[in-house]
N, C-alpha and C positions, 0 to 999 in steps of 0.2 A: 329744678333749674340746673342746667349744665354750667360748666365753668366758663368764665368770660376772660379771654386773654387780654392782658394789659401790659404795656411797658411800665417801667418804674416811674417815668415822668408822667404817663397817663394816670397811673394810680394816685400819684401825688396831687395831680390837678383835681381828681374826683374828691380826694380827702379834703383839699383846700375848699372846694365848693361846699362840701358837707359842713365843714366847720363854719363857713360864712353863713350858711342857711340856719344853722342851729344857734349861733352866737349873735348874729346881727339881724337877719331877716325875720326870724321867728319872734324875738322880743319886740321888734319894731311893729309888726303886724298886731301883736297882742296889745301894744300901747294904742295903736290906731283904733282897734275895736273898743277899747275902754273909752277913748275920747269920743267916738261916735255914739256909744251908749249914753254918755253924759248929756247928749243933746236931746234926750227924751224919746218920743215915740219912734219905735224901731220899724213899724210897718211901712213908713214912708221915708226912711232914712237911707239915702243913696250911699253915703259914706260908710255906713255900717255894712250894707250889702257888698260894696266893693272890698272892704277890709276882710269880710268873711270869705269872699271868693279868693282873695289873695292868700288868706290863711290856708285854704284848701289846696291851692297850688303848691305852696311851700311845704306843707305836710306830705303831699304826694311825692314831691321831688326828694325830700329827705328820705322817705321810705325807699324810693327807687335807687338813690345813691347808696344807702346802707345795704340793699340787696346786691347791687353790683359789686360793691367792695367785699362783701362776705363770700361771694361766689367767684371772685377774681383769681386768676392764675397770673401772678406777676412775673414777668420775664425781663431780665436785664440783658439787653442785646450785647453789652460788652463782655458778658460771661459765656456767650454762646460758643460752642465748638461744632459748627455745622459743616466744617471742611469745605468752605467755599460755596455752599448751596444757598439758594434763596429760601429763607425761612421767616417766620414771624419775628419782627424786630430788626431784620436786616435792612441796610440802606443800600440801594442798588442804583448804579449809574447805567442808564439806558440810552440807546440811540434809536430814534425813529427812522427806520430804513427808508420810508417814502420821501422824507425831506431832510434827513441828516441832523435833525434837531436833537441835542443832548438834554436829558432830563435826569433828575435824581429823586428817587422816591424811597420812603421808609414804609415798610409794611407794619401797620399798627392795628389796634382794636377798633371796633366800630365807633366807640365814643371818642376816640382820639383823632379820627380821620379829619384832615383839613388839607385839601389839595393845594391851597395857596401856600401852605408851609411844606409842601412836598410829602405829606403823610397820607397814605392811601389805606383804606380799610382792608382787612384780611379777607372780607367777603366780596370785595370788588372784582370785576372781571379781570382786570390787569393783574391783581395779586394772585388770583387763582391760576392765571397763565404762567406767572413767574415762579410759584412755589416748586421747589425741587430742581430748578434749572441752575446752571453754573455760568461763570464767566465764559464768553465766547458762544454760548447757546443763543438761539433765536426763539423768542416767545411770540406766539400768535394770539392776539387778543380780539375777541369778537366784540366790537364796539357798535354803538347805534349806527354809525356811519359805514359800517362794514368791517372787514378783517384788517387789523393793523399789525405790523410786525416790528418787533423791537429786538435789537442786538444787545445782549448783556455785556457791558464792558468791565464792570467791577462790582463785587459784592463785599460790603463792609459790615462789621458788627461793632457799632459805636453807640 
């Protein structure tokens, strides 16, 4: 498996979720399985089946989180020296040329992406169009609705 780029904040969120899964979720589902077993016949026990299914989900998620964290390349945007270029972790102020709307996006890993918080995935079309560009450049993004153009106003590493 190749390395997975993550910001420091994104890695901390994954670690927090892993800790929650191991210390809260896993023990709770084990207790639920024990409780369901105490009710007797397991062949027709819906509580037992639901708890076992939940346990499978939790164990799979724990495994996935451990794998991602072990393969993570953690990047601190504040320590970047990209000489004003759009790179992973950069926060970019953009203007949509068609309507003059200003937006601010941070380029983050796939697991961190949340458009509502202004975090876009490194693998998204807009990120791919921005990578390597500098303040003053125009980025053309092939969106589902056609080509959109954005002027880069400011690139920050925060």
